[in-house]
SEGUDO-483600 format. One record per residue: x negated, y negated, z negated of N, C-alpha, C in turn; chain; residue number from 1; residue in three letters. Coordinates in nm, 2 decimals. Each point is the difference from the previous one (the first is absolute). Layout:
REM SEGUDO-483600
+--------+--------+--------+--------+--------+--------+--------+--------+--------+-------+---------+------+
:    n_x :    n_y :    n_z :   ca_x :   ca_y :   ca_z :    c_x :    c_y :    c_z : bakol : mardren : zati :
+--------+--------+--------+--------+--------+--------+--------+--------+--------+-------+---------+------+
:      X :      Y :      Z :      X :      Y :      Z :      X :      Y :      Z :     A :     NUM :  ALA :
...
+--------+--------+--------+--------+--------+--------+--------+--------+--------+-------+---------+------+
***
This chain:
REM SEGUDO-483600
+--------+--------+--------+--------+--------+--------+--------+--------+--------+-------+---------+------+
:    n_x :    n_y :    n_z :   ca_x :   ca_y :   ca_z :    c_x :    c_y :    c_z : bakol : mardren : zati :
+--------+--------+--------+--------+--------+--------+--------+--------+--------+-------+---------+------+
:   1.09 :  -0.49 :   1.86 :  -0.13 :   0.01 :  -0.07 :  -0.10 :  -0.10 :   0.06 :     A :       1 :  UNK :
:  -0.08 :  -0.05 :  -0.09 :  -0.10 :  -0.10 :   0.05 :  -0.12 :   0.07 :   0.05 :     A :       2 :  UNK :
:  -0.10 :  -0.07 :   0.04 :  -0.12 :   0.05 :   0.05 :  -0.08 :   0.07 :  -0.11 :     A :       3 :  UNK :
:  -0.10 :   0.08 :   0.04 :  -0.08 :   0.07 :  -0.09 :  -0.12 :  -0.09 :  -0.04 :     A :       4 :  UNK :
:   0.02 :  -0.13 :  -0.02 :  -0.11 :  -0.09 :  -0.03 :  -0.04 :   0.02 :  -0.15 :     A :       5 :  UNK :
:   0.09 :   0.04 :  -0.08 :  -0.03 :   0.01 :  -0.14 :  -0.06 :   0.14 :  -0.03 :     A :       6 :  UNK :
:  -0.10 :   0.00 :  -0.10 :  -0.07 :   0.13 :  -0.02 :   0.09 :   0.10 :  -0.07 :     A :       7 :  UNK :
:  -0.03 :   0.13 :   0.02 :   0.08 :   0.11 :  -0.06 :  -0.02 :   0.00 :  -0.15 :     A :       8 :  UNK :
:   0.11 :   0.03 :  -0.07 :   0.01 :   0.01 :  -0.14 :   0.06 :   0.14 :  -0.04 :     A :       9 :  UNK :
:  -0.03 :   0.03 :  -0.13 :   0.05 :   0.13 :  -0.05 :   0.09 :  -0.03 :  -0.12 :     A :      10 :  UNK :
:   0.12 :   0.05 :  -0.01 :   0.09 :  -0.01 :  -0.11 :   0.01 :   0.13 :  -0.07 :     A :      11 :  UNK :
:  -0.04 :   0.01 :  -0.13 :   0.01 :   0.12 :  -0.08 :   0.10 :  -0.03 :  -0.11 :     A :      12 :  UNK :
:   0.11 :   0.07 :   0.01 :   0.11 :  -0.02 :  -0.09 :   0.08 :   0.13 :  -0.01 :     A :      13 :  UNK :
:   0.02 :   0.05 :  -0.13 :   0.07 :   0.13 :  -0.01 :   0.15 :  -0.02 :   0.00 :     A :      14 :  UNK :
:   0.05 :  -0.12 :  -0.02 :   0.15 :  -0.02 :   0.00 :   0.04 :  -0.02 :   0.15 :     A :      15 :  UNK :
:   0.06 :   0.10 :   0.06 :   0.03 :   0.00 :   0.14 :   0.07 :  -0.12 :   0.06 :     A :      16 :  UNK :
:   0.10 :  -0.04 :  -0.07 :   0.08 :  -0.12 :   0.05 :  -0.08 :  -0.12 :   0.00 :     A :      17 :  UNK :
:  -0.08 :  -0.03 :  -0.10 :  -0.08 :  -0.12 :   0.00 :  -0.11 :   0.01 :   0.10 :     A :      18 :  UNK :
:  -0.06 :   0.12 :   0.02 :  -0.10 :   0.02 :   0.11 :   0.06 :  -0.03 :   0.13 :     A :      19 :  UNK :
:   0.12 :   0.05 :   0.03 :   0.06 :  -0.02 :   0.13 :   0.03 :  -0.15 :   0.03 :     A :      20 :  UNK :
:   0.05 :  -0.07 :  -0.10 :   0.03 :  -0.14 :   0.01 :  -0.12 :  -0.08 :   0.02 :     A :      21 :  UNK :
:  -0.11 :   0.03 :  -0.08 :  -0.12 :  -0.07 :   0.01 :  -0.07 :   0.02 :   0.14 :     A :      22 :  UNK :
:   0.00 :   0.12 :   0.05 :  -0.06 :   0.03 :   0.13 :   0.08 :  -0.07 :   0.11 :     A :      23 :  UNK :
:   0.13 :   0.00 :  -0.01 :   0.08 :  -0.07 :   0.10 :  -0.02 :  -0.15 :   0.01 :     A :      24 :  UNK :
:  -0.01 :  -0.06 :  -0.12 :  -0.02 :  -0.14 :  -0.01 :  -0.14 :  -0.04 :   0.06 :     A :      25 :  UNK :
:  -0.10 :   0.08 :  -0.04 :  -0.14 :  -0.02 :   0.04 :  -0.01 :   0.02 :   0.16 :     A :      26 :  UNK :
:   0.07 :   0.10 :   0.05 :   0.00 :   0.02 :   0.14 :   0.07 :  -0.11 :   0.07 :     A :      27 :  UNK :
:   0.11 :  -0.05 :  -0.05 :   0.07 :  -0.12 :   0.06 :  -0.09 :  -0.12 :   0.00 :     A :      28 :  UNK :
:  -0.09 :  -0.01 :  -0.10 :  -0.09 :  -0.11 :  -0.01 :  -0.12 :   0.01 :   0.10 :     A :      29 :  UNK :
:  -0.01 :   0.12 :   0.06 :  -0.10 :   0.02 :   0.10 :  -0.12 :   0.09 :  -0.03 :     A :      30 :  UNK :
:   0.01 :   0.06 :  -0.12 :  -0.10 :   0.09 :  -0.04 :   0.02 :   0.14 :   0.05 :     A :      31 :  UNK :
:  -0.11 :   0.07 :   0.03 :   0.01 :   0.15 :   0.02 :  -0.02 :   0.06 :  -0.14 :     A :      32 :  UNK :
:   0.10 :   0.08 :  -0.04 :   0.00 :   0.05 :  -0.13 :  -0.01 :   0.15 :  -0.01 :     A :      33 :  UNK :
:  -0.09 :   0.05 :  -0.08 :  -0.01 :   0.14 :  -0.04 :   0.07 :   0.01 :  -0.13 :     A :      34 :  UNK :
:   0.06 :   0.12 :  -0.03 :   0.07 :   0.01 :  -0.12 :  -0.03 :   0.13 :  -0.07 :     A :      35 :  UNK :
:   0.00 :   0.00 :  -0.13 :  -0.03 :   0.12 :  -0.08 :   0.09 :   0.01 :  -0.12 :     A :      36 :  UNK :
:   0.04 :   0.12 :  -0.04 :   0.08 :   0.02 :  -0.11 :  -0.07 :   0.01 :  -0.14 :     A :      37 :  UNK :
:  -0.13 :   0.02 :   0.01 :  -0.08 :   0.00 :  -0.13 :  -0.14 :  -0.03 :   0.04 :     A :      38 :  UNK :
:  -0.09 :   0.00 :  -0.11 :  -0.13 :  -0.04 :   0.01 :  -0.09 :   0.09 :   0.08 :     A :      39 :  UNK :
:   0.03 :   0.13 :  -0.01 :  -0.08 :   0.10 :   0.07 :   0.02 :  -0.01 :   0.16 :     A :      40 :  UNK :
:   0.13 :  -0.02 :   0.03 :   0.03 :  -0.02 :   0.15 :  -0.06 :  -0.13 :   0.05 :     A :      41 :  UNK :
:   0.01 :  -0.10 :  -0.09 :  -0.06 :  -0.13 :   0.04 :  -0.15 :   0.00 :   0.02 :     A :      42 :  UNK :
:  -0.07 :   0.07 :  -0.09 :  -0.14 :   0.01 :   0.02 :  -0.04 :   0.08 :   0.13 :     A :      43 :  UNK :
:   0.07 :   0.10 :   0.03 :  -0.02 :   0.07 :   0.13 :   0.02 :  -0.10 :   0.12 :     A :      44 :  UNK :
:   0.10 :  -0.08 :  -0.01 :   0.03 :  -0.09 :   0.11 :  -0.11 :  -0.11 :   0.01 :     A :      45 :  UNK :
:  -0.05 :  -0.04 :  -0.12 :  -0.11 :  -0.10 :   0.00 :  -0.13 :   0.06 :   0.07 :     A :      46 :  UNK :
:  -0.03 :   0.12 :  -0.03 :  -0.11 :   0.07 :   0.05 :   0.01 :   0.02 :   0.15 :     A :      47 :  UNK :
:   0.12 :   0.03 :   0.05 :   0.02 :   0.03 :   0.14 :   0.02 :  -0.13 :   0.09 :     A :      48 :  UNK :
:   0.03 :  -0.11 :  -0.07 :   0.03 :  -0.12 :   0.08 :  -0.08 :  -0.12 :  -0.05 :     A :      49 :  UNK :
:  -0.13 :  -0.01 :   0.04 :  -0.09 :  -0.10 :  -0.05 :   0.04 :  -0.14 :   0.04 :     A :      50 :  UNK :
:   0.10 :  -0.02 :   0.09 :   0.04 :  -0.13 :   0.04 :   0.10 :  -0.06 :  -0.10 :     A :      51 :  UNK :
:   0.05 :   0.07 :  -0.10 :   0.08 :  -0.05 :  -0.11 :  -0.08 :  -0.10 :  -0.08 :     A :      52 :  UNK :
:   0.06 :  -0.13 :  -0.01 :  -0.08 :  -0.10 :  -0.07 :   0.06 :  -0.04 :  -0.14 :     A :      53 :  UNK :
:   0.13 :   0.04 :  -0.02 :   0.07 :  -0.03 :  -0.12 :   0.07 :   0.12 :  -0.05 :     A :      54 :  UNK :
:  -0.02 :   0.03 :  -0.13 :   0.08 :   0.11 :  -0.07 :   0.10 :  -0.07 :  -0.09 :     A :      55 :  UNK :
:   0.13 :   0.03 :   0.02 :   0.11 :  -0.04 :  -0.08 :   0.04 :   0.12 :  -0.08 :     A :      56 :  UNK :
:  -0.02 :   0.00 :  -0.13 :   0.02 :   0.13 :  -0.07 :   0.08 :  -0.03 :  -0.13 :     A :      57 :  UNK :
:   0.09 :   0.10 :  -0.03 :   0.06 :   0.00 :  -0.13 :  -0.11 :   0.05 :  -0.10 :     A :      58 :  UNK :
:   0.02 :  -0.04 :  -0.13 :  -0.10 :   0.05 :  -0.10 :   0.04 :   0.13 :  -0.05 :     A :      59 :  UNK :
:   0.12 :   0.02 :  -0.04 :   0.05 :   0.13 :  -0.05 :   0.05 :   0.09 :   0.11 :     A :      60 :  UNK :
:  -0.07 :   0.10 :   0.03 :   0.04 :   0.10 :   0.11 :  -0.05 :   0.14 :  -0.04 :     A :      61 :  UNK :
:   0.07 :   0.10 :   0.05 :  -0.04 :   0.14 :  -0.03 :  -0.13 :   0.04 :   0.07 :     A :      62 :  UNK :
:  -0.06 :   0.10 :  -0.05 :  -0.12 :   0.06 :   0.06 :  -0.12 :  -0.09 :  -0.02 :     A :      63 :  UNK :
:   0.00 :  -0.13 :   0.04 :  -0.11 :  -0.09 :  -0.02 :   0.06 :  -0.14 :  -0.01 :     A :      64 :  UNK :
:  -0.03 :  -0.07 :  -0.11 :   0.06 :  -0.13 :  -0.02 :  -0.07 :  -0.11 :   0.08 :     A :      65 :  UNK :
:   0.05 :  -0.12 :   0.00 :  -0.06 :  -0.10 :   0.08 :  -0.14 :  -0.04 :  -0.04 :     A :      66 :  UNK :
:  -0.03 :   0.00 :  -0.13 :  -0.14 :  -0.02 :  -0.04 :  -0.10 :   0.10 :   0.05 :     A :      67 :  UNK :
:   0.04 :   0.13 :  -0.01 :  -0.09 :   0.10 :   0.05 :  -0.01 :  -0.01 :   0.15 :     A :      68 :  UNK :
:   0.11 :  -0.03 :   0.07 :  -0.01 :  -0.02 :   0.15 :  -0.09 :  -0.11 :   0.04 :     A :      69 :  UNK :
:   0.01 :  -0.12 :  -0.07 :  -0.08 :  -0.11 :   0.04 :  -0.15 :   0.03 :  -0.03 :     A :      70 :  UNK :
:  -0.02 :   0.06 :  -0.12 :  -0.14 :   0.03 :  -0.04 :  -0.06 :   0.10 :   0.10 :     A :      71 :  UNK :
:   0.07 :   0.10 :   0.04 :  -0.05 :   0.09 :   0.10 :  -0.02 :  -0.06 :   0.14 :     A :      72 :  UNK :
:   0.10 :  -0.08 :   0.04 :   0.00 :  -0.07 :   0.13 :  -0.12 :  -0.09 :   0.02 :     A :      73 :  UNK :
:  -0.03 :  -0.08 :  -0.11 :  -0.10 :  -0.10 :   0.01 :  -0.14 :   0.06 :   0.01 :     A :      74 :  UNK :
:  -0.01 :   0.13 :  -0.04 :  -0.13 :   0.07 :   0.01 :  -0.05 :   0.00 :   0.15 :     A :      75 :  UNK :
:   0.10 :   0.04 :   0.09 :  -0.04 :   0.01 :   0.14 :   0.05 :  -0.12 :   0.08 :     A :      76 :  UNK :
:   0.08 :  -0.09 :  -0.06 :   0.06 :  -0.12 :   0.07 :  -0.02 :  -0.12 :  -0.09 :     A :      77 :  UNK :
:  -0.12 :  -0.04 :  -0.03 :  -0.02 :  -0.11 :  -0.09 :   0.06 :  -0.13 :   0.04 :     A :      78 :  UNK :
:   0.03 :  -0.02 :   0.12 :   0.06 :  -0.13 :   0.05 :   0.15 :   0.00 :   0.00 :     A :      79 :  UNK :
:   0.06 :   0.12 :  -0.04 :   0.14 :   0.01 :  -0.01 :   0.07 :  -0.10 :  -0.09 :     A :      80 :  UNK :
:   0.10 :  -0.07 :   0.04 :   0.07 :  -0.09 :  -0.08 :   0.12 :   0.07 :  -0.07 :     A :      81 :  UNK :
:   0.03 :  -0.04 :  -0.12 :   0.10 :   0.08 :  -0.08 :   0.11 :  -0.09 :  -0.06 :     A :      82 :  UNK :
:   0.12 :   0.05 :   0.02 :   0.12 :  -0.07 :  -0.06 :   0.07 :   0.11 :  -0.08 :     A :      83 :  UNK :
:   0.00 :  -0.01 :  -0.13 :   0.07 :   0.10 :  -0.08 :   0.14 :  -0.04 :  -0.04 :     A :      84 :  UNK :
:   0.09 :   0.09 :   0.00 :   0.14 :  -0.03 :  -0.04 :   0.03 :   0.08 :  -0.13 :     A :      85 :  UNK :
:   0.07 :  -0.07 :  -0.09 :   0.03 :   0.07 :  -0.13 :   0.13 :  -0.05 :  -0.05 :     A :      86 :  UNK :
:   0.08 :   0.09 :  -0.06 :   0.12 :  -0.04 :  -0.08 :  -0.03 :  -0.01 :  -0.15 :     A :      87 :  UNK :
:  -0.12 :   0.02 :  -0.03 :  -0.04 :  -0.01 :  -0.14 :  -0.07 :  -0.13 :  -0.04 :     A :      88 :  UNK :
:   0.01 :  -0.04 :  -0.12 :  -0.04 :  -0.14 :  -0.04 :  -0.15 :   0.00 :  -0.02 :     A :      89 :  UNK :
:  -0.07 :   0.11 :  -0.04 :  -0.14 :  -0.01 :  -0.03 :  -0.09 :  -0.03 :   0.12 :     A :      90 :  UNK :
:  -0.11 :  -0.07 :  -0.03 :  -0.09 :  -0.04 :   0.10 :  -0.09 :   0.12 :   0.02 :     A :      91 :  UNK :
:  -0.07 :   0.01 :   0.12 :  -0.10 :   0.10 :   0.03 :  -0.11 :  -0.01 :  -0.10 :     A :      92 :  UNK :
:  -0.07 :   0.11 :  -0.03 :  -0.12 :   0.00 :  -0.09 :  -0.10 :  -0.11 :   0.06 :     A :      93 :  UNK :
:  -0.06 :  -0.08 :  -0.09 :  -0.09 :  -0.10 :   0.04 :  -0.12 :   0.05 :   0.09 :     A :      94 :  UNK :
:  -0.05 :   0.12 :  -0.04 :  -0.11 :   0.05 :   0.08 :   0.04 :   0.03 :   0.14 :     A :      95 :  UNK :
:   0.13 :   0.03 :   0.02 :   0.06 :   0.03 :   0.13 :   0.01 :  -0.13 :   0.09 :     A :      96 :  UNK :
:   0.05 :  -0.10 :  -0.06 :   0.01 :  -0.13 :   0.07 :  -0.13 :  -0.05 :   0.04 :     A :      97 :  UNK :
:  -0.10 :   0.02 :  -0.08 :  -0.14 :  -0.05 :   0.03 :  -0.06 :   0.06 :   0.12 :     A :      98 :  UNK :
:   0.06 :   0.12 :   0.04 :  -0.05 :   0.06 :   0.13 :   0.00 :  -0.09 :   0.11 :     A :      99 :  UNK :
:   0.11 :  -0.08 :   0.01 :   0.02 :  -0.10 :   0.11 :   0.12 :  -0.08 :  -0.03 :     A :     100 :  UNK :
:   0.03 :  -0.09 :   0.09 :   0.13 :  -0.07 :  -0.01 :   0.11 :   0.09 :   0.04 :     A :     101 :  UNK :
:   0.08 :   0.04 :  -0.10 :   0.11 :   0.09 :   0.02 :   0.13 :  -0.08 :  -0.03 :     A :     102 :  UNK :
:   0.09 :  -0.01 :   0.09 :   0.13 :  -0.07 :  -0.02 :   0.09 :   0.09 :  -0.07 :     A :     103 :  UNK :
:   0.09 :  -0.05 :  -0.08 :   0.10 :   0.08 :  -0.07 :   0.14 :  -0.06 :   0.04 :     A :     104 :  UNK :
:   0.09 :   0.08 :   0.04 :   0.14 :  -0.04 :   0.04 :   0.09 :   0.07 :  -0.10 :     A :     105 :  UNK :
:   0.07 :  -0.07 :  -0.08 :   0.09 :   0.06 :  -0.10 :   0.14 :   0.03 :   0.06 :     A :     106 :  UNK :
:   0.05 :   0.12 :  -0.03 :   0.13 :   0.05 :   0.04 :   0.10 :  -0.05 :  -0.10 :     A :     107 :  UNK :
:   0.12 :  -0.03 :   0.04 :   0.05 :  -0.01 :   0.14 :  -0.06 :  -0.12 :   0.07 :     A :     108 :  UNK :
:  -0.03 :   0.01 :   0.12 :  -0.05 :  -0.12 :   0.08 :   0.08 :  -0.02 :   0.12 :     A :     109 :  UNK :
:  -0.02 :  -0.12 :   0.06 :   0.07 :  -0.04 :   0.12 :  -0.09 :   0.06 :   0.11 :     A :     110 :  UNK :
:   0.06 :   0.07 :   0.10 :  -0.08 :   0.06 :   0.10 :  -0.07 :  -0.10 :   0.09 :     A :     111 :  UNK :
:   0.06 :  -0.12 :   0.01 :  -0.07 :  -0.11 :   0.08 :  -0.13 :  -0.04 :  -0.07 :     A :     112 :  UNK :
:   0.00 :   0.01 :  -0.14 :  -0.12 :  -0.03 :  -0.07 :  -0.11 :   0.10 :   0.03 :     A :     113 :  UNK :
:   0.04 :   0.13 :   0.01 :  -0.09 :   0.10 :   0.04 :  -0.06 :  -0.03 :   0.14 :     A :     114 :  UNK :
:   0.08 :  -0.04 :   0.09 :  -0.05 :  -0.03 :   0.14 :  -0.09 :  -0.12 :   0.00 :     A :     115 :  UNK :
:   0.03 :  -0.10 :  -0.08 :  -0.08 :  -0.12 :  -0.01 :  -0.14 :   0.04 :  -0.06 :     A :     116 :  UNK :
:   0.00 :   0.07 :  -0.11 :  -0.13 :   0.04 :  -0.06 :  -0.08 :   0.09 :   0.10 :     A :     117 :  UNK :
:   0.06 :   0.09 :   0.07 :  -0.07 :   0.09 :   0.09 :  -0.06 :  -0.09 :   0.11 :     A :     118 :  UNK :
:   0.07 :  -0.10 :   0.05 :  -0.05 :  -0.08 :   0.11 :  -0.12 :  -0.08 :  -0.05 :     A :     119 :  UNK :
:   0.02 :  -0.06 :  -0.13 :  -0.11 :  -0.08 :  -0.05 :  -0.13 :   0.09 :  -0.03 :     A :     120 :  UNK :
:   0.02 :   0.12 :  -0.05 :  -0.11 :   0.08 :  -0.03 :  -0.07 :   0.06 :   0.12 :     A :     121 :  UNK :
:   0.07 :   0.01 :   0.11 :  -0.07 :   0.05 :   0.12 :  -0.05 :  -0.11 :   0.10 :     A :     122 :  UNK :
:   0.03 :  -0.12 :  -0.04 :  -0.04 :  -0.11 :   0.09 :  -0.15 :  -0.02 :   0.01 :     A :     123 :  UNK :
+--------+--------+--------+--------+--------+--------+--------+--------+--------+-------+---------+------+
***
């Protein structure tokens, strides 16, 4: 494991296998990673850990989807950077993207691409 020089990030993904792989890759890249299985859990982690600088979230999740999670999170963490993952072709609603610069990562994706984007977005 590398040093804790990189800022903490949060991965919210309901698909357990993808979440585990993404977390492992990001940790290997040097990030401290918090993980959540849905948007409700992720929002609780965001509130409890103000040091998280990047939210990596699936869009389609149970209990609270990625859009609702980001909207709620930005209320109390306006500086939060966001990377949304989706297996669907449609783009986010235009009013949502206007909130800020939100990156979209289409599934299936290369896990190295995830690490590269996370590194760029937290630099």
